[in-house]
matplotlib code that plots the C-alpha trace (Angstrom):
import matplotlib.pyplot as plt

x = [187.2, 187.0, 183.8, 185.5, 188.6, 186.3, 184.4, 187.7, 189.2, 185.9, 185.8, 187.0, 188.2, 190.6, 191.8, 192.5, 194.5, 196.8, 197.2, 198.0, 200.9, 202.1, 202.0, 205.0, 207.2, 205.8, 206.2, 209.9, 210.6, 209.0, 210.8, 214.1, 213.5, 212.2, 215.2, 217.5, 215.7, 216.0, 219.7, 220.2, 218.2, 220.1, 223.6, 224.2, 222.2, 224.2, 222.7, 221.0, 223.0, 220.1, 218.0, 220.8, 219.8, 216.2, 215.9, 215.9, 212.3, 211.5, 212.3, 209.3, 207.1, 207.0, 206.3, 203.5, 201.9, 202.1, 200.5, 197.9, 196.7, 197.3, 195.1, 192.3, 192.7, 192.4, 189.3, 187.8, 188.3, 186.8, 183.8, 183.1, 183.5, 181.0, 178.4, 178.7, 179.9, 179.1, 182.4, 182.4, 186.0, 185.6, 183.8, 186.3, 189.2, 187.7, 187.0, 190.5, 192.2, 190.5, 192.4, 195.7, 195.3, 194.3, 197.4, 199.7, 198.0, 198.4, 202.1, 202.4, 200.7, 202.9, 206.2, 205.2, 204.6, 208.0, 209.7, 207.9, 208.9, 212.7, 211.9, 208.9, 209.2, 205.8, 204.3, 201.2, 200.1, 196.9, 198.8, 196.7, 198.4, 198.5, 194.8, 193.8, 195.8, 194.0, 190.7, 191.8, 192.5, 189.1, 187.4, 189.1, 187.8, 184.3, 184.4, 185.5, 182.9, 180.1, 181.0, 180.7, 177.4, 175.4, 174.8, 173.4, 176.5, 174.9, 173.6, 177.0, 178.9, 176.7, 176.8, 180.6, 181.1, 179.1, 181.1, 184.3, 183.5, 182.5, 185.7, 187.8, 187.4, 190.0, 192.8, 193.5, 193.3, 196.1, 198.2, 197.8, 197.4, 201.1, 200.4, 196.9, 197.8, 200.8, 201.9, 204.9, 205.3, 207.7, 206.3, 206.9, 210.6, 210.6, 208.1, 208.2, 209.1, 212.9, 213.7, 214.1, 215.5, 216.8, 220.4, 220.9, 222.5, 219.1, 216.8, 217.6, 217.3, 214.0, 212.7, 213.9, 211.8, 208.8, 209.1, 209.6, 206.7, 204.5, 205.3, 204.6, 201.3, 200.3, 201.3, 199.1, 196.2, 196.2, 196.4, 193.5, 191.4, 192.0, 191.0, 187.8, 186.8, 187.2, 185.3, 182.4, 182.4, 182.3, 179.4, 177.5, 178.0, 176.9, 173.7, 172.9, 173.5, 171.2, 168.5, 168.7, 168.4, 165.4, 163.8, 164.4, 162.9, 159.7, 159.3, 159.8, 157.4, 154.1, 155.3, 156.1, 152.7, 150.9, 152.8, 151.9, 148.1, 148.1, 146.7, 149.3, 150.4, 149.3, 152.0, 152.8]
y = [116.2, 118.9, 117.3, 114.0, 115.6, 117.5, 114.3, 112.4, 115.1, 115.3, 111.6, 110.9, 107.4, 108.9, 111.4, 108.7, 106.7, 109.5, 111.1, 107.8, 107.3, 110.8, 111.4, 109.3, 111.3, 114.6, 113.7, 112.8, 115.9, 118.2, 116.6, 117.0, 120.6, 121.6, 120.0, 121.8, 125.1, 124.8, 124.0, 127.1, 129.2, 128.3, 127.5, 129.4, 132.6, 135.5, 137.6, 140.9, 144.0, 145.5, 142.6, 140.1, 136.4, 137.3, 137.7, 133.9, 133.9, 135.4, 132.1, 130.5, 133.5, 134.7, 131.3, 130.7, 134.0, 133.3, 129.8, 131.1, 133.5, 131.0, 128.3, 130.8, 131.8, 128.1, 127.8, 130.8, 129.0, 125.8, 127.8, 129.0, 125.5, 124.3, 127.0, 127.4, 124.1, 121.8, 120.0, 116.9, 117.5, 121.3, 120.8, 118.1, 120.4, 123.3, 121.3, 119.7, 123.1, 124.9, 123.3, 123.5, 127.1, 127.9, 126.1, 128.1, 131.4, 130.5, 129.8, 133.2, 135.0, 133.2, 133.7, 137.3, 137.9, 136.3, 138.4, 141.5, 141.3, 142.2, 144.5, 146.4, 145.8, 144.0, 140.7, 142.4, 145.7, 146.4, 146.9, 146.8, 143.7, 141.9, 142.6, 141.5, 138.3, 137.7, 138.2, 135.6, 133.1, 133.8, 133.3, 130.0, 129.0, 130.1, 128.1, 124.9, 125.5, 126.0, 122.8, 120.9, 122.6, 121.8, 118.1, 118.0, 117.9, 119.8, 122.7, 122.8, 123.1, 125.9, 127.9, 127.5, 128.5, 131.7, 132.5, 131.8, 134.2, 136.9, 136.4, 136.7, 140.5, 140.3, 139.0, 142.3, 144.1, 141.9, 142.3, 146.1, 147.1, 148.3, 150.6, 151.9, 152.6, 153.6, 150.3, 148.8, 146.3, 147.2, 147.3, 144.4, 143.6, 140.5, 141.0, 144.7, 147.1, 147.5, 144.0, 142.6, 144.7, 141.7, 140.7, 137.5, 135.7, 136.0, 136.0, 132.6, 130.7, 132.5, 131.5, 127.9, 127.8, 129.2, 126.4, 123.8, 124.8, 125.2, 121.6, 120.5, 122.3, 120.6, 117.2, 117.8, 119.1, 116.0, 113.7, 115.6, 115.4, 111.6, 111.3, 113.4, 111.2, 108.0, 109.6, 110.4, 106.9, 105.4, 107.7, 106.7, 103.0, 103.5, 105.3, 102.5, 99.9, 101.7, 102.0, 98.2, 97.5, 99.7, 98.1, 94.7, 95.7, 97.0, 93.7, 91.6, 93.7, 92.4, 88.8, 89.3, 90.9, 88.0, 85.4, 87.2, 87.1, 83.3, 81.1, 79.4, 76.1, 76.8, 76.5, 79.5]
z = [72.8, 75.5, 76.9, 77.1, 78.8, 81.2, 82.2, 82.6, 84.9, 86.8, 87.6, 91.2, 90.2, 87.6, 90.2, 92.8, 90.2, 89.0, 92.4, 94.0, 91.6, 91.9, 95.7, 96.7, 94.3, 95.4, 99.0, 98.5, 96.5, 98.9, 101.9, 100.2, 99.1, 102.6, 104.2, 101.8, 102.4, 106.1, 105.8, 103.7, 106.1, 109.2, 108.0, 104.7, 104.6, 106.1, 108.9, 107.9, 108.6, 110.6, 111.8, 112.4, 112.7, 113.3, 109.5, 109.3, 110.4, 107.0, 105.3, 106.9, 107.4, 103.7, 102.1, 104.8, 103.9, 100.2, 100.7, 103.1, 100.4, 97.6, 99.1, 99.6, 95.9, 95.0, 97.2, 95.4, 92.0, 93.4, 94.8, 91.2, 89.9, 92.5, 91.9, 88.1, 86.7, 89.6, 89.0, 91.3, 92.5, 93.0, 96.3, 97.4, 96.5, 98.4, 101.6, 101.5, 101.1, 104.0, 106.9, 105.0, 104.2, 107.7, 109.0, 106.7, 107.7, 111.4, 110.8, 109.1, 112.1, 114.7, 112.9, 112.2, 115.9, 116.7, 114.1, 115.2, 118.9, 118.3, 115.4, 116.7, 120.4, 120.6, 119.4, 117.9, 116.5, 114.7, 111.4, 108.2, 106.9, 110.2, 110.8, 107.3, 107.7, 111.0, 109.2, 106.6, 109.4, 110.9, 107.5, 107.2, 110.6, 109.7, 106.5, 108.4, 111.1, 108.5, 106.8, 110.0, 111.0, 107.9, 107.5, 104.0, 101.7, 98.8, 101.0, 102.8, 99.5, 98.3, 101.6, 101.9, 98.2, 98.7, 102.0, 100.2, 97.3, 99.8, 101.8, 98.6, 98.9, 101.7, 99.3, 97.5, 100.9, 102.2, 99.0, 98.6, 102.3, 102.4, 99.5, 100.6, 104.2, 106.3, 107.8, 109.6, 106.8, 104.0, 100.4, 98.0, 97.7, 95.5, 92.7, 91.9, 89.1, 88.7, 90.1, 93.6, 96.4, 98.3, 97.9, 95.9, 98.8, 100.6, 97.6, 96.1, 99.4, 100.0, 96.5, 97.2, 100.4, 98.6, 96.0, 98.7, 100.8, 97.7, 96.8, 100.3, 100.2, 96.9, 98.4, 101.5, 99.4, 97.1, 100.1, 101.8, 98.6, 98.5, 102.1, 101.5, 98.5, 100.5, 103.4, 101.2, 99.7, 103.1, 104.1, 101.0, 101.7, 105.3, 104.2, 101.6, 104.3, 106.7, 104.0, 103.3, 107.0, 107.3, 104.2, 105.7, 109.0, 107.2, 105.4, 108.5, 110.6, 109.0, 109.3, 113.0, 113.6, 111.8, 113.8, 117.1, 116.2, 115.7, 118.6, 120.7, 119.3, 115.7, 113.0, 110.9]

ax = plt.figure().add_subplot(projection="3d")
ax.plot(x, y, z, "-o")
ax.set_aspect("equal")
plt.show()
């Protein structure tokens, strides 16, 4: 039973069918949740007693940071699936996730800089968490560049999977940097022993934005996976067509040479 289920889940055609039916609903739900979250962020959430209205940046910054790390975690699992089990969709998932994770990480860095200017007096400091998030973004860029550099899909998948697993060491550094070093970032305030330290009037809208942007990320990931599958199918068809044309040219070449050797006026 498990083998049949595994083979069914690994089949790209099955994935295209269920994802095609699910995507419109996911897109609509994510759009509604993001719109509701932005409304809560700008019109309902009260200003912070110390940070004022600049605290509203948190409602984009924190979900983007979570998703930037979350997508890399998903890529790490996909890398294991590629190297160990050679799951057909693992490589597709990994390649589709890289640009999305890089985009969320970039959003995290930009919003963090905008938030840091009024709070710290500068857009950038070489803080442990800031630096480790920048390293994460650079790893994303390196993975995307490596994929485009190696033409052979199998070699590219193996090389990228190894690089992804090596880069996964950075994830616990990002998570625990505020505990290991003296940083400008505050320690965990949502998931911590003793409960959240954020007031409920700010906590629930923040959690809503996390859910909304997570659903948006899943929607983008599924669509990117579908696009990658179709891209690979088109590539395979083009290669087969080129091979048929080459084979036809090789068959026609002897006939052409034989016709050229005949005397003028002699029928072939």
